[in-house]
C-alpha positions as CSV (number, residue, x, y, z in Angstrom):
1,M,-18.7,35.7,-18.1
2,N,-21.4,33.3,-16.9
3,R,-19.6,30.3,-15.5
4,A,-22.6,28.1,-16.6
5,A,-21.8,29.0,-20.2
6,I,-18.3,27.5,-20.0
7,P,-18.3,24.0,-21.3
8,S,-16.9,21.4,-19.0
9,P,-13.8,19.5,-20.1
10,P,-14.8,16.5,-22.3
11,R,-14.6,13.1,-20.7
12,V,-13.1,9.9,-22.1
13,R,-16.1,8.0,-23.3
14,L,-15.5,4.5,-21.7
15,L,-13.6,5.4,-18.5
16,G,-15.8,8.5,-18.0
17,R,-18.8,6.3,-17.3
18,I,-17.0,5.0,-14.2
19,A,-15.1,8.1,-13.0
20,D,-14.5,11.7,-14.1
21,V,-11.7,10.9,-16.6
22,R,-11.2,13.8,-19.0
23,Q,-9.8,14.2,-22.5
24,G,-6.0,13.7,-22.6
25,E,-6.0,11.7,-19.3
26,G,-7.2,8.3,-20.6
27,A,-3.9,6.8,-21.7
28,A,-2.1,7.8,-18.5
29,V,-4.9,6.5,-16.3
30,A,-5.0,3.2,-18.2
31,L,-1.2,2.8,-18.0
32,A,-1.3,3.6,-14.2
33,A,-4.1,1.1,-13.6
34,A,-2.2,-1.6,-15.6
35,Y,0.9,-0.8,-13.6
36,F,-0.9,-1.1,-10.3
37,F,-2.6,-4.3,-11.5
38,A,0.7,-6.1,-12.3
39,L,2.3,-4.8,-9.1
40,L,-0.4,-5.9,-6.7
41,C,-1.2,-9.1,-8.6
42,G,2.4,-10.2,-8.1
43,M,2.5,-8.9,-4.5
44,Y,-0.7,-10.7,-3.5
45,M,0.6,-13.9,-4.9
46,L,3.2,-13.7,-2.2
47,R,1.0,-12.6,0.7
48,P,-0.4,-16.1,1.4
49,L,3.1,-17.4,1.3
50,R,4.2,-14.8,3.8
51,E,1.4,-15.6,6.2
52,E,2.3,-19.2,6.1
53,M,6.0,-18.5,6.6
54,G,5.1,-16.4,9.6
55,I,3.2,-19.3,11.2
56,R,5.9,-21.9,10.1
57,G,8.6,-19.7,11.7
58,G,6.6,-19.7,15.0
59,V,3.7,-17.4,16.0
60,D,5.4,-16.7,19.3
61,R,8.3,-15.2,17.3
62,L,6.3,-12.8,15.1
63,D,7.3,-9.8,17.3
64,R,10.9,-10.6,16.4
65,A,10.0,-10.8,12.7
66,F,8.4,-7.4,12.9
67,L,11.5,-6.0,14.6
68,A,13.7,-7.5,11.9
69,T,11.5,-5.9,9.2
70,F,11.8,-2.5,10.9
71,G,15.6,-2.8,11.0
72,A,15.7,-3.7,7.3
73,M,13.5,-0.6,6.5
74,L,16.0,1.6,8.3
75,V,18.7,0.5,6.0
76,A,16.6,0.3,2.8
77,A,14.9,3.8,3.0
78,P,18.2,5.8,2.8
79,V,19.4,3.6,-0.1
80,A,16.2,4.2,-2.1
81,S,16.4,8.0,-1.3
82,A,19.9,8.1,-2.7
83,V,18.8,6.3,-5.9
84,F,15.9,8.8,-6.5
85,A,18.1,11.8,-5.6
86,R,20.4,11.0,-8.6
87,V,18.5,9.0,-11.1
88,P,15.4,10.2,-13.0
89,R,12.2,8.5,-12.0
90,G,11.8,6.8,-15.4
91,R,15.0,4.9,-14.7
92,A,15.0,4.8,-10.9
93,I,11.8,2.8,-10.6
94,P,12.9,0.0,-13.0
95,V,16.2,-0.2,-11.0
96,V,14.4,-0.6,-7.7
97,Y,12.0,-3.1,-9.1
98,G,14.8,-5.0,-10.8
99,F,16.6,-5.4,-7.5
100,F,13.4,-6.9,-5.9
101,A,12.8,-9.2,-8.9
102,L,16.3,-10.6,-8.4
103,N,15.5,-11.2,-4.8
104,L,12.4,-13.1,-5.8
105,V,14.4,-15.4,-8.1
106,A,16.8,-16.1,-5.2
107,F,13.9,-17.0,-2.9
108,A,12.5,-19.3,-5.6
109,D,15.8,-21.1,-5.6
110,L,15.8,-21.4,-1.8
111,F,12.2,-22.8,-1.8
112,A,13.1,-25.3,-4.4
113,R,16.2,-26.5,-2.4
114,A,14.2,-26.5,0.9
115,A,11.9,-29.1,-0.6
116,D,14.7,-31.5,-0.3
117,P,14.5,-33.1,3.2
118,R,18.3,-33.2,3.4
119,A,18.5,-29.4,3.2
120,H,15.8,-28.7,5.8
121,G,18.0,-28.0,8.7
122,A,20.4,-25.8,6.7
123,L,17.6,-23.7,5.4
124,A,15.6,-23.4,8.6
125,W,16.1,-19.6,8.5
126,T,14.3,-19.2,5.2
127,P,10.7,-18.7,6.6
128,H,11.8,-15.9,8.9
129,A,13.9,-14.3,6.1
130,F,11.0,-14.5,3.6
131,F,8.5,-13.1,6.1
132,A,10.6,-10.1,6.8
133,W,11.6,-9.6,3.2
134,V,8.0,-9.6,1.9
135,S,7.0,-7.2,4.7
136,V,9.7,-4.8,3.4
137,Y,9.0,-5.5,-0.3
138,N,5.2,-4.9,-0.3
139,L,5.5,-1.5,1.4
140,F,8.4,-0.4,-0.7
141,V,7.0,-1.2,-4.1
142,T,3.6,0.4,-3.4
143,S,5.2,3.4,-1.8
144,V,7.3,3.9,-5.0
145,F,4.1,3.6,-7.0
146,W,2.2,6.2,-5.1
147,S,5.1,8.5,-5.0
148,F,5.2,8.3,-8.8
149,M,1.4,8.9,-9.0
150,T,1.5,12.0,-6.7
151,D,4.4,13.3,-8.8
152,L,2.5,12.8,-12.1
153,F,-1.0,14.1,-11.1
154,T,-2.2,17.2,-9.3
155,S,-4.4,17.2,-6.1
156,E,-7.5,17.9,-8.2
157,Q,-6.8,15.0,-10.5
158,G,-6.0,12.8,-7.6
159,R,-9.5,13.3,-6.1
160,R,-11.0,12.3,-9.4
161,L,-8.6,9.6,-10.6
162,F,-6.9,7.8,-7.8
163,G,-9.9,5.7,-7.0
164,L,-10.0,4.4,-10.5
165,I,-6.3,3.8,-10.6
166,S,-6.6,2.0,-7.3
167,A,-9.3,-0.2,-8.8
168,G,-6.6,-1.5,-11.2
169,G,-4.6,-2.5,-8.2
170,S,-7.6,-4.1,-6.5
171,A,-8.2,-6.2,-9.6
172,G,-4.6,-7.3,-9.4
173,A,-5.0,-8.0,-5.7
174,L,-8.1,-10.1,-6.6
175,A,-6.2,-12.1,-9.2
176,G,-3.1,-12.6,-7.1
177,P,-4.4,-14.8,-4.3
178,A,-6.6,-16.7,-6.9
179,C,-3.4,-17.5,-8.8
180,T,-1.7,-18.6,-5.6
181,A,-4.6,-20.9,-4.6
182,L,-4.5,-22.5,-8.0
183,L,-0.8,-22.8,-8.4
184,V,0.7,-23.5,-5.0
185,R,-0.1,-27.3,-5.1
186,P,1.2,-28.1,-8.6
187,L,4.1,-25.6,-8.7
188,G,4.9,-25.1,-5.0
189,A,6.2,-21.9,-3.4
190,S,9.1,-21.7,-5.9
191,G,6.8,-21.5,-8.9
192,V,4.5,-18.9,-7.3
193,T,7.5,-16.7,-6.4
194,L,8.8,-16.8,-10.0
195,G,5.4,-15.8,-11.3
196,S,5.5,-12.8,-9.0
197,A,8.9,-11.8,-10.3
198,A,7.6,-11.8,-13.9
199,L,4.7,-9.5,-12.9
200,L,7.1,-7.1,-11.2
201,A,8.9,-6.8,-14.6
202,V,5.6,-5.9,-16.3
203,A,5.0,-3.2,-13.7
204,A,8.5,-1.8,-14.3
205,G,7.7,-1.6,-18.0
206,C,4.4,0.3,-17.3
207,A,6.3,2.8,-15.1
208,S,8.8,3.4,-17.8
209,A,6.1,4.1,-20.4
210,L,4.4,6.6,-18.0
211,A,7.7,8.4,-17.4
212,R,8.3,8.7,-21.2
213,R,4.8,10.1,-21.7
214,A,5.4,12.7,-19.0
215,S,8.9,13.6,-20.3
216,R,7.4,14.3,-23.7
217,G,5.3,16.9,-22.1
218,A,1.8,15.4,-22.0
219,A,-0.5,18.3,-21.1
220,T,-2.3,16.3,-18.4
221,M,0.8,15.2,-16.5
222,R,3.4,16.9,-14.4
223,R,7.0,16.7,-15.7
224,G,10.1,15.6,-13.8
225,E,12.8,14.1,-15.9
226,V,15.7,14.6,-13.5
227,G,16.5,13.1,-10.0
228,V,14.8,14.9,-7.1
229,G,18.2,15.9,-5.5
230,G,19.0,16.1,-1.9
231,G,20.7,13.6,0.4
232,A,20.0,10.0,1.4
233,F,18.6,11.1,4.8
234,A,16.7,14.1,3.6
235,G,13.4,12.4,4.4
236,F,14.2,12.3,8.1
237,A,15.0,16.0,8.1
238,A,11.8,16.8,6.3
239,L,9.7,14.9,8.9
240,A,11.5,16.8,11.7
241,R,10.8,20.3,10.2
242,S,7.3,19.9,8.7
243,P,4.3,19.6,11.1
244,Y,2.2,18.4,8.1
245,L,4.6,15.5,7.3
246,A,4.9,14.7,11.0
247,A,1.1,14.5,11.2
248,L,1.1,12.1,8.2
249,A,3.6,10.0,10.0
250,L,1.4,9.9,13.2
251,H,-1.6,9.1,11.0
252,I,0.3,6.0,9.7
253,V,1.3,4.9,13.2
254,C,-2.4,5.0,14.3
255,I,-3.3,2.8,11.3
256,T,-0.6,0.3,12.1
257,V,-1.6,-0.2,15.8
258,S,-5.1,-1.2,14.9
259,S,-4.1,-3.4,12.0
260,T,-1.3,-5.2,13.8
261,F,-3.6,-5.9,16.7
262,L,-6.0,-7.6,14.3
263,Y,-3.2,-9.4,12.5
264,F,-1.9,-11.0,15.7
265,Q,-5.4,-12.2,16.7
266,Q,-5.9,-13.7,13.2
267,A,-2.5,-15.5,13.2
268,R,-3.0,-17.1,16.6
269,I,-6.5,-18.3,15.8
270,V,-5.6,-19.7,12.4
271,A,-2.5,-21.5,13.8
272,G,-4.6,-23.3,16.3
273,A,-7.4,-24.2,13.8
274,L,-5.6,-25.5,10.7
275,P,-2.7,-27.9,11.0
276,S,-2.0,-28.1,7.2
277,S,0.4,-25.7,5.6
278,A,-1.3,-25.8,2.2
279,G,-4.6,-25.4,3.9
280,R,-3.5,-22.3,5.7
281,I,-2.1,-20.8,2.5
282,Q,-5.4,-21.4,0.7
283,L,-7.4,-19.9,3.6
284,F,-5.2,-16.7,3.6
285,A,-5.7,-16.6,-0.2
286,A,-9.5,-16.9,0.2
287,I,-9.5,-14.1,2.7
288,D,-7.5,-11.8,0.4
289,L,-9.8,-12.7,-2.4
290,G,-12.9,-11.6,-0.5
291,V,-11.3,-8.4,0.7
292,N,-10.1,-7.4,-2.7
293,A,-13.4,-8.2,-4.4
294,L,-15.1,-5.7,-2.0
295,S,-12.3,-3.2,-2.5
296,L,-12.7,-3.4,-6.3
297,A,-16.4,-2.8,-6.0
298,L,-16.0,0.2,-3.8
299,Q,-13.2,1.7,-5.9
300,A,-15.2,1.3,-9.1
301,L,-18.5,2.6,-7.7
302,A,-17.8,4.8,-4.7
303,T,-14.2,6.1,-4.2
304,G,-14.2,8.8,-6.8
305,R,-17.6,10.1,-5.9
306,I,-16.7,10.2,-2.2
307,L,-13.4,12.0,-2.6
308,A,-14.5,14.4,-5.3
309,G,-18.0,14.9,-3.9
310,A,-18.1,14.4,-0.1
311,G,-14.4,15.4,0.2
312,L,-11.2,14.1,1.8
313,A,-12.6,14.5,5.3
314,V,-15.2,11.8,4.7
315,G,-12.7,9.5,2.9
316,L,-10.2,9.7,5.8
317,A,-12.8,9.4,8.6
318,L,-14.4,6.2,7.4
319,H,-11.4,4.0,8.4
320,P,-11.0,5.1,12.0
321,A,-14.7,5.0,12.5
322,L,-14.8,1.4,11.3
323,A,-11.7,0.5,13.3
324,L,-13.1,1.9,16.6
325,S,-16.4,0.1,16.1
326,G,-14.6,-3.1,15.4
327,L,-12.3,-2.9,18.4
328,L,-15.2,-2.2,20.7
329,A,-17.2,-5.1,19.2
330,I,-14.2,-7.5,19.7
331,A,-13.8,-6.3,23.3
332,A,-17.4,-7.2,23.9
333,M,-17.5,-10.5,22.0
334,P,-14.0,-11.8,20.8
335,S,-14.3,-14.6,18.2
336,L,-12.7,-15.9,15.0
337,A,-15.7,-14.9,12.9
338,L,-15.8,-11.4,14.3
339,V,-12.0,-10.8,14.0
340,A,-12.1,-12.0,10.4
341,T,-15.1,-9.8,9.6
342,V,-13.6,-6.7,11.2
343,Q,-10.2,-7.3,9.6
344,G,-11.8,-7.8,6.2
345,L,-14.0,-4.7,6.3
346,R,-11.2,-2.6,7.7
347,R,-8.8,-3.7,4.9
348,A,-11.4,-3.1,2.2
349,V,-12.1,0.4,3.3
350,H,-8.4,1.1,3.8
351,Y,-7.5,0.0,0.2
352,A,-10.6,1.4,-1.5
353,I,-11.1,4.7,0.2
354,E,-8.6,5.7,2.9
355,R,-5.4,5.0,0.9
356,P,-6.4,7.0,-2.2
357,A,-7.5,9.8,0.1
358,R,-4.2,9.7,1.9
359,E,-2.2,9.8,-1.3
360,V,-4.0,13.0,-2.3
361,L,-2.5,14.6,0.8
362,F,1.0,14.1,-0.7
363,T,0.2,16.0,-4.0
364,V,0.8,19.4,-2.3
365,V,4.3,18.7,-1.0
366,S,7.6,19.1,-2.9
367,R,8.9,16.5,-5.4
368,E,11.7,15.6,-3.0
369,D,9.3,15.0,-0.2
370,R,7.1,12.9,-2.4
371,Y,9.8,10.4,-2.9
372,K,11.9,10.7,0.3
373,A,9.7,11.8,3.2
374,K,6.7,9.9,1.7
375,G,8.8,6.8,1.3
376,L,10.0,7.2,4.8
377,V,6.5,7.5,6.1
378,D,5.2,4.6,4.0
379,T,8.0,2.2,5.0
380,V,10.1,3.0,8.1
381,V,7.3,4.7,10.0
382,Y,4.8,2.1,9.0
383,R,7.0,-0.8,10.0
384,G,8.2,1.0,13.1
385,G,4.5,1.3,14.2
386,D,4.2,-2.4,13.4
387,A,7.2,-3.3,15.5
388,A,6.1,-1.2,18.5
389,S,2.6,-2.6,18.3
390,A,3.9,-6.2,18.1
391,L,6.1,-5.7,21.1
392,A,3.2,-4.2,23.0
393,Q,1.0,-7.2,22.0
394,G,3.6,-9.6,23.4
395,R,3.9,-7.7,26.7
396,L,0.1,-7.6,27.1
397,L,-0.3,-11.3,26.5
398,A,2.6,-12.0,28.9
399,A,0.8,-9.9,31.5
400,G,-2.4,-12.0,31.0
401,V,-4.3,-9.3,29.1
402,G,-6.7,-11.1,26.6
403,F,-8.2,-10.1,23.3
404,A,-10.9,-7.9,24.9
405,G,-8.4,-6.0,27.1
406,S,-6.0,-5.4,24.2
407,A,-8.9,-4.0,22.1
408,L,-9.9,-1.5,24.8
409,I,-6.3,-0.4,25.2
410,A,-6.0,0.3,21.4
411,A,-9.3,2.1,21.1
412,P,-8.3,5.5,22.5
413,L,-5.5,5.7,19.8
414,V,-8.2,5.4,17.1
415,L,-9.7,8.6,18.5
416,L,-6.3,10.3,18.1
417,W,-6.2,9.0,14.6
418,A,-9.5,10.7,13.7
419,A,-8.3,14.0,15.1
420,V,-5.1,13.8,13.1
421,A,-7.1,13.1,10.0
422,L,-9.2,16.2,10.5
423,Y,-6.0,18.3,10.9
424,L,-4.5,16.9,7.7
425,V,-7.6,17.7,5.7
426,R,-7.6,21.3,6.8
427,K,-3.9,21.7,6.3
428,H,-4.1,20.2,2.9
429,A,-6.7,22.6,1.8
430,R,-4.5,25.6,2.9
431,L,-1.4,24.2,1.2
432,E,-3.4,23.5,-2.0
433,L,-4.7,27.0,-2.1
434,S,-1.3,28.6,-1.3
435,A,0.5,26.5,-3.9
436,G,-2.1,27.2,-6.6
437,D,-2.3,23.5,-7.4
438,K,-4.6,23.9,-10.3
439,P,-5.6,21.1,-12.8
440,P,-3.7,21.1,-16.0
441,R,-5.3,22.3,-19.3
442,Y,-7.5,19.8,-21.2
443,D,-8.2,21.8,-24.3
444,T,-4.9,21.1,-26.0
445,P,-3.8,17.6,-24.9
446,R,-0.6,16.2,-26.3
447,P,-1.3,12.5,-26.7
448,L,1.4,9.8,-26.5
449,S,2.8,9.4,-30.0
């Protein structure tokens, strides 16, 4: 039969104008985008608070905060694996998010009590604890989200749809810092934290709705009503036996080295330039606002076209290319404006293009690996890279190596990053072919009743 005579699957009228969303996919994509919006809006309300707490706790102690975060990840990852091993995803995700929401309520109480001058000494540990906690929280909740997405959608769907779903997150990331900038003065850190907890509850509701849709057998979603099985430490074993997963872990380490380098430079410069706590929070919120506005524009206009058209190789190569150019530019001319520009562009490309492309790579692994090995890579490996890079930064500064020298030292690792990305793209193509990861049928969709 002539392939040209076969009609293409119909698209959803509204969403199809932005991305290749086909009949039967619209409700799931809208729910996923709303889920990611609520999740990142709440998370980005906390980011400016985290940056301020990092400075308030002492810039010279940031390496210790990164080490504490890594230690917390080593404990939290097996606990989360145990939950997903035994509890179906539709209940496991609200359980995990409910735990974090309770933590946020507790921090809101601490911030309210810390405002009393009489309690200042007793609660001096709060900035360090909040910085480390948010660093764990933001990776965990987004890792759970993307594990869920790669479990619901196929590799082919991911290339078409993950950019649009990510745009929902970027819209939330755009709204989050704007809310913080408006609310931090009248409500304080306590009020901002409670608002973030409420949004996390909304995200949990969207996750439950998506799980119910999949459990009823929607034709455009992969099913998975039971726990993924295995043990709490299965993710560690999977990384040890799979070169593909190990390469994904190395890919994450390469990302964290370049991003942590830029983070440290930004923190030191801002600490010296702005003495006011509220002023620093508003500056960090403004930076996040600009980054997320650019990310949203890229996701709405370019991500789907790049991943489905140019391919995963281009999507994964853009980030290391930009990071290498930025590091070399900083080595030649270190300055606040340049560091802020490179950091902003790098983060926008990471969120808009590289992250959706990387998530597609996980659609060809087993369900257990999507929740356990992927969770391990996204959390423990990520924060382990952060901690190692933070310690290296401290040693370099102690040895008298400045911004320019640190940038040149980090640059060769970016070349390794690009080589690993190329390997992952080729391996993904082989795994996708061998697994027969074909798109689901669109001619007989079963809509949500």
